[in-house]
N, C-alpha and C positions, 0 to 999 in steps of 0.2 A: 396263492394269495390273489384275491380279487379286490377291485375298488382302490381306494386310497389307503395307503399305510402312512400314518402321520405320527411323527415322534417315535415313541416306543414301538409302534407298528412297523417302522422301518428298522430301528436299531436292533430289535430282537432277531431280525433276519440275519444279522451278523453272527449270531450264535447257532444258526441252523447249518446243517451239513449239506442239505439239498433244498433248493428253493425254486419253485415253479410259480411263475406269474401269469395271470390272465392277461389277455390282450386288453389294453386300456388301463391296466393297473398303473398307479403312480406312487412313487416313494417321496416323502417330504420330511425334512428335518427342520422344523421352524423354531428351534431353541433360541437362537440369537434374536429372531424377530420378536420373541416373547421376553427378551432381556434375561434369558436363562443360559445354561450351558448344556452341552450334550450329556447323555447318560448311558447306562448299560455298557460301559467301556467303549462306546462308539468313538470317542475322541482318539482312541488308539487303534481300534479295529478297522474303522472305515478308511483312514489314510493308508493303513497297511494293505487293505484289500484293493482300493481303487486309486491310490496315489494322493499326495497332499493337495494338489491344486483342485482336483475334482471334489475331494472331501471338504475342503475349505469352501468351495462354491456351494455345496449342499448346505453346510452349516451356516455360513455367513450370509448368503443370499436367501436361503430358505426356499429356493425354487424347486418345483417338482421335477423328478426324474421319471421319464416314461419307462415302461417295461423293456422295450427293445434296447434302450441305452443301458439299463441296469444289467442286462445280459451281456452286452458288448463290453462293459467295464468290469465284469466279474462279480456283480452283486447277486446274480441269480443264474440258475442253470439253463432255463428255457422259458420262452413265452408260448403259452398254449391257449386255445380257445377257452373262453370262460367256462363253458359247460364240461370241459375235460380236465380242469385243474385237479379236482379230487381223484379222479381216475388215474391220472399221471402220478400223483403223489402216492396213491395206494399201490400202484404197480411197483414203484421204487421201493416202498416199504416191504412189500412181499419179497422182492428180490433180495433185500438186505437180510431178511429172516433166514434165507438159505445160505448165507455166508457164515463162516466160523465167528461166533460172537467174540471170542477172546482176541482174535486177530483184528476185528473191527474196533474193539475197545482200545487195543494197544495203538492202532493206527491213529485213532482220534486223539488219544492222549499225546502222541508224538506231534500232532499238528496244532495242539492248543497249549498255550502257556497259562494254565489255570491260575497260578499265583499272580501273574502279571495282570490277568483279566480281573481277578478279585481286588487287587490293589487299585486298579484304575476305576473300577466301579465305586469303591470307597471314596477315592479322591473326588470323583465327579459328584457323588452324592453329597459330600460336604459342601462343595461349591454350589451345587444346585439349591440346597437349602438356604445358603447365604443369599443367593441371587433372588430367591422368592421374596425376600424381605426388603429389597431395594426399591427406591422410588421409580427406577426404570421399569421394574416388573409390575409395580402397581399401575403405572401409566399404560403399559402394554396390555394388561388384562382389562383395564377400564376401557381402553380404546376398542378392544375386541368386543366387549359386551355392548358398547355403544355403537358398534359398527362404523367406526371412523378410523382414519389413519392415526397412529400414535405420534406424539410430539415429544421427542427426547431432548430437544434443543437446550432447554434451560435446567435440565436435571443433572445432579452430580452423578458421576459414573459409579 
């Protein structure tokens, strides 16, 4: 992954088995800043991967995480020079094609609770849709479009 991974660009990485980040890559989860909630089961997967306090910091503060920190806390496998990301990913993919597919599938299934992930995606989706209709979300999106800080002070939650 190169550049900025914002929102789903970050949360989709939680569904990947191998993640290589380019130097300079940044992961951002701005859901709360936009008066929304996390999606793609990230409210469950991210704390499970990096711990509650780091996940809460990413969600609640919406601050970018750099590639080196992402590797250090377990969100990615390695940081590589930008020009080598595809080559590194392709080499890993080729290596996987030489492994027994049945064993790889069984291992992946053992490592993922698919029913829990699907339930979390559904719950997040319902809340996400509700949040899109709130005065807070309208203010957040208006402020973004007008390039100004949002003002949530006098809005109902």
